N, CA, C, O and the ligand as a Tripos MOL2 file, in Angstrom:
@<TRIPOS>MOLECULE
protein
  213   211    54     0     0
PROTEIN
NO_CHARGES

@<TRIPOS>ATOM
      1 N         -28.0100   23.3550   -8.9590 N.3       1 MET1
      2 CA        -26.7030   23.4810   -8.2700 C.3       1 MET1
      3 C         -26.3950   22.1840   -7.5130 C.2       1 MET1
      4 O         -27.2120   21.6850   -6.7400 O.2       1 MET1
      5 N         -25.2310   21.6720   -7.7510 N.am      2 GLU2
      6 CA        -24.8960   20.4180   -7.1000 C.3       2 GLU2
      7 C         -24.2940   20.6380   -5.7220 C.2       2 GLU2
      8 O         -23.5510   21.5910   -5.4880 O.2       2 GLU2
      9 N         -24.6250   19.7580   -4.8490 N.am      3 ASN3
     10 CA        -24.0790   19.8510   -3.4910 C.3       3 ASN3
     11 C         -22.8770   18.9190   -3.3980 C.2       3 ASN3
     12 O         -23.0130   17.7400   -3.0710 O.2       3 ASN3
     13 N         -21.7020   19.4640   -3.6890 N.am      4 THR4
     14 CA        -20.4980   18.6350   -3.7230 C.3       4 THR4
     15 C         -20.0020   18.3080   -2.3240 C.2       4 THR4
     16 O         -19.5030   17.2120   -2.0660 O.2       4 THR4
     17 N         -20.1460   19.2690   -1.4280 N.am      5 ALA5
     18 CA        -19.6420   19.0780   -0.0680 C.3       5 ALA5
     19 C         -20.6630   18.2990    0.7580 C.2       5 ALA5
     20 O         -21.8130   18.7190    0.8840 O.2       5 ALA5
     21 N         -20.2580   17.2040    1.3020 N.am      6 GLU6
     22 CA        -21.1390   16.4300    2.1560 C.3       6 GLU6
     23 C         -21.1880   17.0540    3.5390 C.2       6 GLU6
     24 O         -20.3200   17.8420    3.9160 O.2       6 GLU6
     25 N         -22.1940   16.6970    4.2670 N.am      7 SER7
     26 CA        -22.3290   17.2630    5.6040 C.3       7 SER7
     27 C         -21.1720   16.8240    6.4910 C.2       7 SER7
     28 O         -20.8020   15.6510    6.5000 O.2       7 SER7
     29 N         -20.6070   17.7590    7.2290 N.am      8 GLY8
     30 CA        -19.4800   17.4390    8.0990 C.3       8 GLY8
     31 C         -18.3390   18.4090    7.8650 C.2       8 GLY8
     32 O         -18.4980   19.4090    7.1650 O.2       8 GLY8
     33 N         -17.1950   18.1160    8.4490 N.am      9 PRO9
     34 CA        -16.0290   18.9880    8.3040 C.3       9 PRO9
     35 C         -15.4940   18.9700    6.8810 C.2       9 PRO9
     36 O         -15.7840   18.0550    6.1100 O.2       9 PRO9
     37 N         -14.7180   19.9780    6.5420 N.am     10 ALA10
     38 CA        -14.1810   20.0750    5.1850 C.3      10 ALA10
     39 C         -12.9370   19.2250    5.0300 C.2      10 ALA10
     40 O         -11.8860   19.7120    4.6140 O.2      10 ALA10
     41 N         -13.0620   17.9640    5.3650 N.am     11 SER11
     42 CA        -11.9240   17.0680    5.1950 C.3      11 SER11
     43 C         -12.3350   15.9180    4.2850 C.2      11 SER11
     44 O         -13.4780   15.4600    4.3210 O.2      11 SER11
     45 N         -11.4160   15.4690    3.4900 N.am     12 SER12
     46 CA        -11.7110   14.3770    2.5620 C.3      12 SER12
     47 C         -10.9920   13.1260    3.0060 C.2      12 SER12
     48 O          -9.9700   13.1880    3.6900 O.2      12 SER12
     49 N         -11.5390   11.9810    2.6090 N.am     13 GLU13
     50 CA        -10.9000   10.7250    2.9600 C.3      13 GLU13
     51 C         -10.0130   10.2780    1.8120 C.2      13 GLU13
     52 O         -10.4190   10.2770    0.6500 O.2      13 GLU13
     53 N          -8.8170    9.9060    2.1570 N.am     14 CYS14
     54 CA         -7.8670    9.4560    1.1470 C.3      14 CYS14
     55 C          -8.3000    8.0910    0.6280 C.2      14 CYS14
     56 O          -8.5180    7.1750    1.4220 O.2      14 CYS14
     57 N          -8.4300    7.9350   -0.6810 N.am     15 PRO15
     58 CA         -8.8410    6.6520   -1.2430 C.3      15 PRO15
     59 C          -7.7820    5.5660   -1.0790 C.2      15 PRO15
     60 O          -8.0800    4.3790   -1.2130 O.2      15 PRO15
     61 N          -6.5560    5.9670   -0.7930 N.am     16 ASP16
     62 CA         -5.4590    5.0020   -0.6860 C.3      16 ASP16
     63 C          -5.3070    4.4510    0.7210 C.2      16 ASP16
     64 O          -5.2090    3.2390    0.9110 O.2      16 ASP16
     65 N          -5.2860    5.3530    1.7230 N.am     17 CYS17
     66 CA         -5.0550    4.8880    3.0910 C.3      17 CYS17
     67 C          -6.2190    5.2280    4.0090 C.2      17 CYS17
     68 O          -6.1560    4.9710    5.2110 O.2      17 CYS17
     69 N          -7.2780    5.8030    3.4560 N.am     18 HIS18
     70 CA         -8.5040    6.0990    4.1920 C.3      18 HIS18
     71 C          -8.2810    7.0420    5.3550 C.2      18 HIS18
     72 O          -9.0440    7.0280    6.3210 O.2      18 HIS18
     73 N          -7.2420    7.8640    5.2730 N.am     19 ALA19
     74 CA         -7.0070    8.8570    6.3140 C.3      19 ALA19
     75 C          -7.7830   10.1260    5.9830 C.2      19 ALA19
     76 O          -7.9010   10.5160    4.8210 O.2      19 ALA19
     77 N          -8.3010   10.7510    7.0120 N.am     20 LEU20
     78 CA         -9.0140   11.9960    6.7980 C.3      20 LEU20
     79 C          -8.0000   13.1260    6.7010 C.2      20 LEU20
     80 O          -7.1700   13.3060    7.5920 O.2      20 LEU20
     81 N          -8.0720   13.8790    5.6250 N.am     21 THR21
     82 CA         -7.1360   14.9590    5.4330 C.3      21 THR21
     83 C          -7.8660   16.2130    4.9780 C.2      21 THR21
     84 O          -8.8250   16.1440    4.2090 O.2      21 THR21
     85 N          -7.4040   17.3500    5.4590 N.am     22 ALA22
     86 CA         -8.0250   18.6130    5.0730 C.3      22 ALA22
     87 C          -7.5590   19.0290    3.6900 C.2      22 ALA22
     88 O          -8.2330   19.7950    3.0000 O.2      22 ALA22
     89 N          -6.4090   18.5240    3.2930 N.am     23 ASN23
     90 CA         -5.8550   18.8690    1.9810 C.3      23 ASN23
     91 C          -5.5080   17.5820    1.2470 C.2      23 ASN23
     92 O          -4.3980   17.0630    1.3650 O.2      23 ASN23
     93 N          -6.4650   17.0800    0.4940 N.am     24 LEU24
     94 CA         -6.2640   15.7910   -0.1750 C.3      24 LEU24
     95 C          -5.1820   15.8870   -1.2350 C.2      24 LEU24
     96 O          -4.4360   14.9300   -1.4410 O.2      24 LEU24
     97 N          -5.0850   17.0140   -1.9060 N.am     25 GLU25
     98 CA         -4.0660   17.1740   -2.9380 C.3      25 GLU25
     99 C          -2.6710   17.0680   -2.3370 C.2      25 GLU25
    100 O          -1.8110   16.3690   -2.8730 O.2      25 GLU25
    101 N          -2.4460   17.7640   -1.2210 N.am     26 ALA26
    102 CA         -1.1440   17.7140   -0.5570 C.3      26 ALA26
    103 C          -0.8860   16.3180   -0.0290 C.2      26 ALA26
    104 O           0.2430   15.8300   -0.0610 O.2      26 ALA26
    105 N          -1.9300   15.6820    0.4520 N.am     27 HIS27
    106 CA         -1.7950   14.3340    0.9920 C.3      27 HIS27
    107 C          -1.3890   13.3560   -0.1100 C.2      27 HIS27
    108 O          -0.5120   12.5160    0.0880 O.2      27 HIS27
    109 N          -2.0310   13.4730   -1.2640 N.am     28 LYS28
    110 CA         -1.6880   12.6060   -2.3930 C.3      28 LYS28
    111 C          -0.2540   12.8610   -2.8410 C.2      28 LYS28
    112 O           0.4650   11.9380   -3.2250 O.2      28 LYS28
    113 N           0.1470   14.1200   -2.7850 N.am     29 HIS29
    114 CA          1.5150   14.4740   -3.1570 C.3      29 HIS29
    115 C           2.4810   13.7970   -2.2000 C.2      29 HIS29
    116 O           3.5120   13.2620   -2.6080 O.2      29 HIS29
    117 N           2.1310   13.8280   -0.9240 N.am     30 TRP30
    118 CA          2.9390   13.1830    0.1010 C.3      30 TRP30
    119 C           3.0320   11.6890   -0.1660 C.2      30 TRP30
    120 O           4.0960   11.0900   -0.0070 O.2      30 TRP30
    121 N           1.9090   11.0830   -0.5750 N.am     31 HIS31
    122 CA          1.8860    9.6630   -0.8900 C.3      31 HIS31
    123 C           2.8930    9.3270   -1.9850 C.2      31 HIS31
    124 O           3.7020    8.4110   -1.8360 O.2      31 HIS31
    125 N           2.8360   10.0750   -3.0840 N.am     32 SER32
    126 CA          3.7120    9.7770   -4.2220 C.3      32 SER32
    127 C           5.1630    9.9540   -3.8240 C.2      32 SER32
    128 O           6.0250    9.2000   -4.2760 O.2      32 SER32
    129 N           5.4480   10.9450   -2.9790 N.am     33 ARG33
    130 CA          6.8250   11.1480   -2.5280 C.3      33 ARG33
    131 C           7.2730    9.9870   -1.6580 C.2      33 ARG33
    132 O           8.3890    9.4840   -1.7940 O.2      33 ARG33
    133 N           6.3850    9.5670   -0.7580 N.am     34 LEU34
    134 CA          6.7060    8.4720    0.1610 C.3      34 LEU34
    135 C           6.9500    7.1890   -0.6200 C.2      34 LEU34
    136 O           7.9300    6.4840   -0.3780 O.2      34 LEU34
    137 N           6.0580    6.8880   -1.5550 N.am     35 VAL35
    138 CA          6.1950    5.6740   -2.3600 C.3      35 VAL35
    139 C           7.4880    5.7230   -3.1520 C.2      35 VAL35
    140 O           8.1920    4.7220   -3.2850 O.2      35 VAL35
    141 N           7.7890    6.9020   -3.6740 N.am     36 HIS36
    142 CA          9.0230    7.0420   -4.4640 C.3      36 HIS36
    143 C          10.2450    6.7920   -3.5820 C.2      36 HIS36
    144 O          11.1840    6.1090   -3.9890 O.2      36 HIS36
    145 N          10.2250    7.3520   -2.3700 N.am     37 ASP37
    146 CA         11.3550    7.1710   -1.4540 C.3      37 ASP37
    147 C          11.5230    5.7010   -1.0810 C.2      37 ASP37
    148 O          12.6410    5.1860   -1.0630 O.2      37 ASP37
    149 N          10.4210    5.0320   -0.7850 N.am     38 ILE38
    150 CA         10.4850    3.6150   -0.4140 C.3      38 ILE38
    151 C          10.9690    2.7880   -1.5880 C.2      38 ILE38
    152 O          11.8200    1.9120   -1.4310 O.2      38 ILE38
    153 N          10.4310    3.0650   -2.7590 N.am     39 ALA39
    154 CA         10.8280    2.3240   -3.9540 C.3      39 ALA39
    155 C          12.3120    2.5020   -4.2170 C.2      39 ALA39
    156 O          12.9980    1.5450   -4.5750 O.2      39 ALA39
    157 N          12.8090    3.7090   -4.0450 N.am     40 THR40
    158 CA         14.2260    3.9760   -4.2710 C.3      40 THR40
    159 C          15.0750    3.2420   -3.2340 C.2      40 THR40
    160 O          16.1130    2.6720   -3.5690 O.2      40 THR40
    161 N          14.6350    3.2580   -1.9810 N.am     41 ALA41
    162 CA         15.3830    2.6030   -0.9100 C.3      41 ALA41
    163 C          15.4230    1.0920   -1.1280 C.2      41 ALA41
    164 O          16.4690    0.4650   -0.9560 O.2      41 ALA41
    165 N          14.2940    0.5150   -1.5020 N.am     42 VAL42
    166 CA         14.2310   -0.9240   -1.7570 C.3      42 VAL42
    167 C          15.1250   -1.2780   -2.9300 C.2      42 VAL42
    168 O          15.8250   -2.2900   -2.9040 O.2      42 VAL42
    169 N          15.1010   -0.4490   -3.9520 N.am     43 ASP43
    170 CA         15.9170   -0.6890   -5.1340 C.3      43 ASP43
    171 C          17.3950   -0.6930   -4.7680 C.2      43 ASP43
    172 O          18.1530   -1.5480   -5.2280 O.2      43 ASP43
    173 N          17.8060    0.2710   -3.9340 N.am     44 LYS44
    174 CA         19.2020    0.3420   -3.5150 C.3      44 LYS44
    175 C          19.5680   -0.8670   -2.6700 C.2      44 LYS44
    176 O          20.6690   -1.4080   -2.7810 O.2      44 LYS44
    177 N          18.6330   -1.2860   -1.8240 N.am     45 ASP45
    178 CA         18.8890   -2.4200   -0.9430 C.3      45 ASP45
    179 C          19.0770   -3.6870   -1.7600 C.2      45 ASP45
    180 O          19.9870   -4.4710   -1.4910 O.2      45 ASP45
    181 N          18.2250   -3.8920   -2.7550 N.am     46 ILE46
    182 CA         18.3340   -5.0780   -3.6140 C.3      46 ILE46
    183 C          19.6570   -5.0290   -4.3640 C.2      46 ILE46
    184 O          20.3440   -6.0410   -4.5030 O.2      46 ILE46
    185 N          20.0020   -3.8480   -4.8410 N.am     47 ASP47
    186 CA         21.2440   -3.6920   -5.5860 C.3      47 ASP47
    187 C          22.4320   -4.0280   -4.6940 C.2      47 ASP47
    188 O          23.3930   -4.6670   -5.1240 O.2      47 ASP47
    189 N          22.3460   -3.5830   -3.4380 N.am     48 ARG48
    190 CA         23.4420   -3.8270   -2.4810 C.3      48 ARG48
    191 C          23.5550   -5.3260   -2.1720 C.2      48 ARG48
    192 O          24.6520   -5.8750   -2.0780 O.2      48 ARG48
    193 N          22.3910   -5.9720   -2.0180 N.am     49 ARG49
    194 CA         22.3940   -7.4000   -1.6960 C.3      49 ARG49
    195 C          22.9520   -8.2250   -2.8460 C.2      49 ARG49
    196 O          23.7060   -9.1720   -2.6260 O.2      49 ARG49
    197 N          22.5900   -7.8750   -4.0440 N.am     50 THR50
    198 CA         23.0260   -8.6610   -5.2000 C.3      50 THR50
    199 C          24.5190   -8.4870   -5.4450 C.2      50 THR50
    200 O          25.1770   -9.3690   -5.9960 O.2      50 THR50
    201 N          25.0460   -7.3340   -5.0280 N.am     51 HIS51
    202 CA         26.4610   -7.0860   -5.2740 C.3      51 HIS51
    203 C          27.3560   -7.4930   -4.0900 C.2      51 HIS51
    204 O          28.5810   -7.3900   -4.1560 O.2      51 HIS51
    205 N          26.7140   -7.9580   -3.0110 N.am     52 THR52
    206 CA         27.4920   -8.3980   -1.8570 C.3      52 THR52
    207 C          27.8350   -9.8850   -1.9980 C.2      52 THR52
    208 O          26.9430  -10.7100   -2.1950 O.2      52 THR52
    209 N          29.0610  -10.2130   -1.9030 N.am     53 SER53
    210 CA         29.4690  -11.6060   -2.0740 C.3      53 SER53
    211 C          29.5360  -12.2980   -0.7330 C.2      53 SER53
    212 O          29.8620  -13.4830   -0.6650 O.2      53 SER53
    213 ZN         -3.4650    8.6140    2.1060 Zn       54 ZN54
@<TRIPOS>BOND
     1     1     2 1
     2     2     3 1
     3     3     4 2
     4     3     5 am
     5     5     6 1
     6     6     7 1
     7     7     8 2
     8     7     9 am
     9     9    10 1
    10    10    11 1
    11    11    12 2
    12    11    13 am
    13    13    14 1
    14    14    15 1
    15    15    16 2
    16    15    17 am
    17    17    18 1
    18    18    19 1
    19    19    20 2
    20    19    21 am
    21    21    22 1
    22    22    23 1
    23    23    24 2
    24    23    25 am
    25    25    26 1
    26    26    27 1
    27    27    28 2
    28    27    29 am
    29    29    30 1
    30    30    31 1
    31    31    32 2
    32    31    33 am
    33    33    34 1
    34    34    35 1
    35    35    36 2
    36    35    37 am
    37    37    38 1
    38    38    39 1
    39    39    40 2
    40    39    41 am
    41    41    42 1
    42    42    43 1
    43    43    44 2
    44    43    45 am
    45    45    46 1
    46    46    47 1
    47    47    48 2
    48    47    49 am
    49    49    50 1
    50    50    51 1
    51    51    52 2
    52    51    53 am
    53    53    54 1
    54    54    55 1
    55    55    56 2
    56    55    57 am
    57    57    58 1
    58    58    59 1
    59    59    60 2
    60    59    61 am
    61    61    62 1
    62    62    63 1
    63    63    64 2
    64    63    65 am
    65    65    66 1
    66    66    67 1
    67    67    68 2
    68    67    69 am
    69    69    70 1
    70    70    71 1
    71    71    72 2
    72    71    73 am
    73    73    74 1
    74    74    75 1
    75    75    76 2
    76    75    77 am
    77    77    78 1
    78    78    79 1
    79    79    80 2
    80    79    81 am
    81    81    82 1
    82    82    83 1
    83    83    84 2
    84    83    85 am
    85    85    86 1
    86    86    87 1
    87    87    88 2
    88    87    89 am
    89    89    90 1
    90    90    91 1
    91    91    92 2
    92    91    93 am
    93    93    94 1
    94    94    95 1
    95    95    96 2
    96    95    97 am
    97    97    98 1
    98    98    99 1
    99    99   100 2
   100    99   101 am
   101   101   102 1
   102   102   103 1
   103   103   104 2
   104   103   105 am
   105   105   106 1
   106   106   107 1
   107   107   108 2
   108   107   109 am
   109   109   110 1
   110   110   111 1
   111   111   112 2
   112   111   113 am
   113   113   114 1
   114   114   115 1
   115   115   116 2
   116   115   117 am
   117   117   118 1
   118   118   119 1
   119   119   120 2
   120   119   121 am
   121   121   122 1
   122   122   123 1
   123   123   124 2
   124   123   125 am
   125   125   126 1
   126   126   127 1
   127   127   128 2
   128   127   129 am
   129   129   130 1
   130   130   131 1
   131   131   132 2
   132   131   133 am
   133   133   134 1
   134   134   135 1
   135   135   136 2
   136   135   137 am
   137   137   138 1
   138   138   139 1
   139   139   140 2
   140   139   141 am
   141   141   142 1
   142   142   143 1
   143   143   144 2
   144   143   145 am
   145   145   146 1
   146   146   147 1
   147   147   148 2
   148   147   149 am
   149   149   150 1
   150   150   151 1
   151   151   152 2
   152   151   153 am
   153   153   154 1
   154   154   155 1
   155   155   156 2
   156   155   157 am
   157   157   158 1
   158   158   159 1
   159   159   160 2
   160   159   161 am
   161   161   162 1
   162   162   163 1
   163   163   164 2
   164   163   165 am
   165   165   166 1
   166   166   167 1
   167   167   168 2
   168   167   169 am
   169   169   170 1
   170   170   171 1
   171   171   172 2
   172   171   173 am
   173   173   174 1
   174   174   175 1
   175   175   176 2
   176   175   177 am
   177   177   178 1
   178   178   179 1
   179   179   180 2
   180   179   181 am
   181   181   182 1
   182   182   183 1
   183   183   184 2
   184   183   185 am
   185   185   186 1
   186   186   187 1
   187   187   188 2
   188   187   189 am
   189   189   190 1
   190   190   191 1
   191   191   192 2
   192   191   193 am
   193   193   194 1
   194   194   195 1
   195   195   196 2
   196   195   197 am
   197   197   198 1
   198   198   199 1
   199   199   200 2
   200   199   201 am
   201   201   202 1
   202   202   203 1
   203   203   204 2
   204   203   205 am
   205   205   206 1
   206   206   207 1
   207   207   208 2
   208   207   209 am
   209   209   210 1
   210   210   211 1
   211   211   212 2
@<TRIPOS>SUBSTRUCTURE
     1 MET1         2 RESIDUE 1 A MET
     2 GLU2         6 RESIDUE 1 A GLU
     3 ASN3        10 RESIDUE 1 A ASN
     4 THR4        14 RESIDUE 1 A THR
     5 ALA5        18 RESIDUE 1 A ALA
     6 GLU6        22 RESIDUE 1 A GLU
     7 SER7        26 RESIDUE 1 A SER
     8 GLY8        30 RESIDUE 1 A GLY
     9 PRO9        34 RESIDUE 1 A PRO
    10 ALA10       38 RESIDUE 1 A ALA
    11 SER11       42 RESIDUE 1 A SER
    12 SER12       46 RESIDUE 1 A SER
    13 GLU13       50 RESIDUE 1 A GLU
    14 CYS14       54 RESIDUE 1 A CYS
    15 PRO15       58 RESIDUE 1 A PRO
    16 ASP16       62 RESIDUE 1 A ASP
    17 CYS17       66 RESIDUE 1 A CYS
    18 HIS18       70 RESIDUE 1 A HIS
    19 ALA19       74 RESIDUE 1 A ALA
    20 LEU20       78 RESIDUE 1 A LEU
    21 THR21       82 RESIDUE 1 A THR
    22 ALA22       86 RESIDUE 1 A ALA
    23 ASN23       90 RESIDUE 1 A ASN
    24 LEU24       94 RESIDUE 1 A LEU
    25 GLU25       98 RESIDUE 1 A GLU
    26 ALA26      102 RESIDUE 1 A ALA
    27 HIS27      106 RESIDUE 1 A HIS
    28 LYS28      110 RESIDUE 1 A LYS
    29 HIS29      114 RESIDUE 1 A HIS
    30 TRP30      118 RESIDUE 1 A TRP
    31 HIS31      122 RESIDUE 1 A HIS
    32 SER32      126 RESIDUE 1 A SER
    33 ARG33      130 RESIDUE 1 A ARG
    34 LEU34      134 RESIDUE 1 A LEU
    35 VAL35      138 RESIDUE 1 A VAL
    36 HIS36      142 RESIDUE 1 A HIS
    37 ASP37      146 RESIDUE 1 A ASP
    38 ILE38      150 RESIDUE 1 A ILE
    39 ALA39      154 RESIDUE 1 A ALA
    40 THR40      158 RESIDUE 1 A THR
    41 ALA41      162 RESIDUE 1 A ALA
    42 VAL42      166 RESIDUE 1 A VAL
    43 ASP43      170 RESIDUE 1 A ASP
    44 LYS44      174 RESIDUE 1 A LYS
    45 ASP45      178 RESIDUE 1 A ASP
    46 ILE46      182 RESIDUE 1 A ILE
    47 ASP47      186 RESIDUE 1 A ASP
    48 ARG48      190 RESIDUE 1 A ARG
    49 ARG49      194 RESIDUE 1 A ARG
    50 THR50      198 RESIDUE 1 A THR
    51 HIS51      202 RESIDUE 1 A HIS
    52 THR52      206 RESIDUE 1 A THR
    53 SER53      210 RESIDUE 1 A SER
    54 ZN54       213 GROUP 0 **** ****
């Protein structure tokens, strides 16, 4: 039987931002949403800048 859970609280460390989270799946979901929102905002900003004379 493998011991998957390491000693300590039932929280995992996020491989992306190294934050301790009790729900890594939800945290990763939050990451993808955040990145998507930022990417969309940056894209709109670039589009706005290029179209501004
Ligand atoms: Zn994270």
